[in-house]
N, C-alpha and C positions, 0 to 999 in steps of 0.2 A: 504494500499499500504506499502510495506516495504521500509524504508528509506535507501539510500546507506550509508555505514559505512565509517567514517573518523576517523583518529587519528592525534594527533599533539604532536610535540616534542618541548621543550623549550616554553611551553605554556604561561608562565607569568601568569598574573591574569585572562586571558581568552578572550582578545579582538578577536583573531582569532577564538577561539571556539564559542564564541557568534555569530559572523558573519556567520560561517559555519552552525550553528544550525538554524539561521534565513533563510539561503538560502535553507535549506531542508535536510541537512546531519544529520545522527545520529552519534555524536561524542562519541565513546565508550571508548576511551583510551586517556590519556594525561600524559605528563611527564614534570616535572619542578624541578629544583635543589633548588630553594629558598622556604623555608617553609612558609613564610608569603604570598608570591604570590600564592603558592599552596593552602593555606587555603582559600583565597578569591575565587579561582577557584572552589574548592570543594563545598563551601557554595552556589555558584550560579549555579553549574552544578552537583547536587548530583548523577545523574545517570551515570556520567562519571567516570571511574576507573582512579584514579590519582596515578602515580608512582613518589615519591619524591626522586630523585637521579641524580647524574651526568649522562648525556646522554651517555657519553663514557662508562659507566658501564651497559647501558641498553641492554638487550638481546632481540632479536626478538621473542623468545618463550614467553616472558612476555606479549607481545602485542597479539600474536596469541592465547594465552590461554584465553584472554578476548574477542577477536573479531572473532575467527575462522580464516579461510584463505580467507576472503572475503572483505579485506580492499580495498575500491575503491580509497581513497585519503589519503596520508600521508603528513602532512603539518608541517612546522617549521618556527617559528619566531626567527631565530638564533641571538645571541647577536651581536649588531651592533657597540659597542663602538670602537672596533679596526678598523672598516672600515670607520667610519664617518669622513668626512673632517673637522668637528668641533673639533675633538680631535687630539691626537698626532699621530695616525695611526702607532703604533708600529708594525713592522713586526713580532717580536717575542711574541706578545700577544697570549697566548694559546687559547683564545676564537676564534681567527681567523681560527683555525684548525678544529673547530667543524663541518664544513660542511662535512668533511671526515667521521665522525661518523654517521652523518645523511645519507649519501649515502650508508654507510655500511648497515644501517638498511633497506633502500630502497631495496638494492640488496637481502637482506634476506627475506623480506616480499613480494616483487614484487607487489606493488599496481599498479592499472591501471594508476593513476596520482600521482605525488608528486609536492609539492609547497613550495618554499622558499621565505620568505619575508625579506627584508633588506633595509638599506639605499642605496641611489644611488651610494655612494662612493665604494661599493663592486665591481662595474663594472671596476673601474680604479685602485683598490688597487693592490699594488705590480706589477705595470706596466701591469695590466690586466691578470696576471698569475692565480689569484684565480678563476675568472669567466671562464677562459680557461680550467682550470683543472676540474671545475664542469661540463662543457659541454663535455670534452673529456671522463671523467669517466662515465657520464650518457650515452653517445653514446655507449661506450663499454658494458654497462649493458643492452642495447637494448632500450634506451629511446631517443626520440626526445625532444629537449629543445627549448622553446620559452621564450623571455624576454620582459617585458613591464614595463615602468615607468609610474606610475599613480600619479596624484595629488588628495589627499583625498577630496579637495573642489569641485571636479567634480562629486562627488558621494554622495552629501548630507551631508558631514561632514563640520562643520563650521571652517575649519582650512586648511591653505596652508601647506600640508605635503606631500612631494614627497617621494614615496617609489617604490622600484623595486620588481617585482614579477617574479620569475624564475619558470616556469611551465614545468614539464617533463610529457611525455605521452608515453606509450609503443608503439613502432613503429608499424605502420600498423593498429592501433586502431582507431584514430581520427585525423582530420586535426586541428592542433593547431598553424599553422604557424602564424596566426594573431589573437591574443587574443583581441577581441573587447568587451568592456564593456560600456553599455549605460550611458551617462553623464546625470546629473541632474542640476537644477538651483542652483547657489551658495547660501549658508546659512550664515548669518552674525552672529557675536558674540551676537548682540542684539536679533536676532531671537532665539538664543540658550539659553541665560541666563537672559534676562531682567526681567523675573518673579521672579528671585532669588536675585535681586539687593537691597532688603530691608535691608540686613545684613550689619552691620558696624563692625569695628575693635573690636575683642574680643567677638563678639556675636555668637550665634549658634541657630539653629532652626530645629525642627523635623516636623514642620507643614508648609504647603503652605499658604501664607497670601493673595493669590489672585488667580484668574483663569489663565489658560494658555493664553498667549497673541498672540501666533503664531501657525501655524500648526506643526512646529517642536516641540514646547513645548507640544502641545496636544498629539502628538505621543509618545514623551519621557515619559510623565507622565501617560500614558494609564493604566498601571498595578500597579501603586504605590499610596498608600494612605498616606504613611509615607515618609517624606523627610529625606533621609539618607545622612550622610557624609557632611552636610552643617554647617561647623564651621570655623570661621575666627580666625587666630592667633591674639593675642593681641599685637599691635604694640606700640612702644614708641612714645613720642611726636615728636622727631626729625625725626623718620622714617615716621610718618604721614605727617609732614611738607614737607619732600622730595617727597613723593608720590603726595601731593597736588600741588607741583610746576611743575609736569609733565603734559603736555597736551597730548591729544590722539595722538598716533603715535610717541611720543617722547621717547628717550632713556636716560639713565643716563648721557651720554656724552653731551646731550643738556642742562644740568643743569649748573649753575654757579660752578666754581671750588670749592668754599667753601661748596657746598652742596653734592658734590660727595663722594663716598666711594671707597674702593679697589675693590668692586664688578664691574665686567666689563659688566655684562648683566643685564639690567632692562628696561623693555619696557611697556609703557601704551597702552593697547589694544585700537584699534579703534572700536567703537560700530557697525558701519555699513559697516563692511568688515569682511571676514574670519580672524581668528586669525593667527599669525605666528605659525610655528611648536612648539608645546608644548615640554617642557623638564621635567626633574624629579625634578627641583628645584622650589618650589613655589614662591620665591621672584624674579624669572626671569620675572614675569608678574604682572602688577598692573591692577586692575579692571578699566574699562572705566569710571565709574562714582563715585565709592566709593574709599576712600583713604585706600586701603587694598589690599593684594594679593588675588588671587582666592581661593575659597574653593575647597576641593576635589571633591565635587559634581559639581561645575562649570567646573572644568577641565574635569570631566567625561562627562559632557554635550558636551563640545567642542570636545571631542574624539568620541562622538556619542553613548556612553553607555546609556541604558535606566535607568530611575530613580530607578527602583526596583533592579538594580545591586548594591550590597552592597560590599564595600571595607573594609577588616578586617586588624587588626594589628595596630601598632602605626601610628599616622597621619604623622609624619615627624621624621627625625633624623639628626644628624650632627656629626662633628668631625671624629674620626677613624671609628665609626660605619657606616658611610655613605658607605664604601666600601663593607660591608658584609650584611647590612640590606636592606630590600626592603619595606619601609613604604608605606602608601596609596598614597602619591604624586608620588612616584617612580613607583608604580604599574600602576597608570593611565598614567603617562608620557611615560613609556616604551611600552605601549600597541599598538597593531594594531587597528585602528578605526573599530569597528564592522561593520559599514555600508560599508566601503571599502571592508572588508573581505567578507561580504555578496554578494556584486556585483561580485567579482571574483568567489566566490563559485557558484553563480547562473549560471555564464558563463560555468564553469566546468560541472555543472549538465546538462546544455543544450547539452553537448556532450555525456553524458552517455546514 
């Protein structure tokens, strides 16, 4: 059976692509501007043609030359920094305009479906003018648009992560008025990473030291014999003391003033609950039982990546490089959880 063809723009390290692949799509083309994220994508999806460039310079012909004229789904995880309520939400952030480039490509390729994933803040950004423009332009191009907000924890992802999916479908093709995706039982942080908790500050391991303890771990480890990306930064004594003072569910603001730093966000995970929304900064989260931050592999588990998904490039970065680099922690934190993308992809496939 020939799999329906999908392509993705602003692919990042491949969370959306991995989810669509698991759902049953043949992801033949991807585009990403950052070289480090693109390298991770290509390593894990060698059969997908990767275009490393600014999507504003991307031509429809580049996609059609790879896929032919049979693209069923064009998806995009557009940059969310400008839309996020956790940021400054600058109106003049150029990344806020990228949806226009995406819709241009949709208009030129005319896929049966298009899909945009973003933070919920895009719905209210600029007094709702951004989402209104997406709907208006899509309608003029002959697409009906449906919007749904999903929490990743409802789809087997051990993380409370609310995201909006904007789905477009060619008018008269399918009824997408109500995008319904089947919910699953919540998965906790312990369910996800308890088999990796043997690591202490400054340690690393490429071997599993015990069997999987939960069904989630069994599924995640299914195709992996080597433990990739499981390395803890080496923390100083004062940092370890600060981590040790935090109880599960506490933030840096709960510590005595003498132990606080200028850092505004630091939270110790609760073992038996889904995690908060992961970010790109490793020191935003402290392990529930070890006095250290999460490893890249533990973050990837909480994002629902399988263990055989390898993240390339530097592990972390800082200073001025933070604005241009996309190290492993950022690649994971920016990703769309594959299990969430898989659920949405399966729903779209049910309509094809």
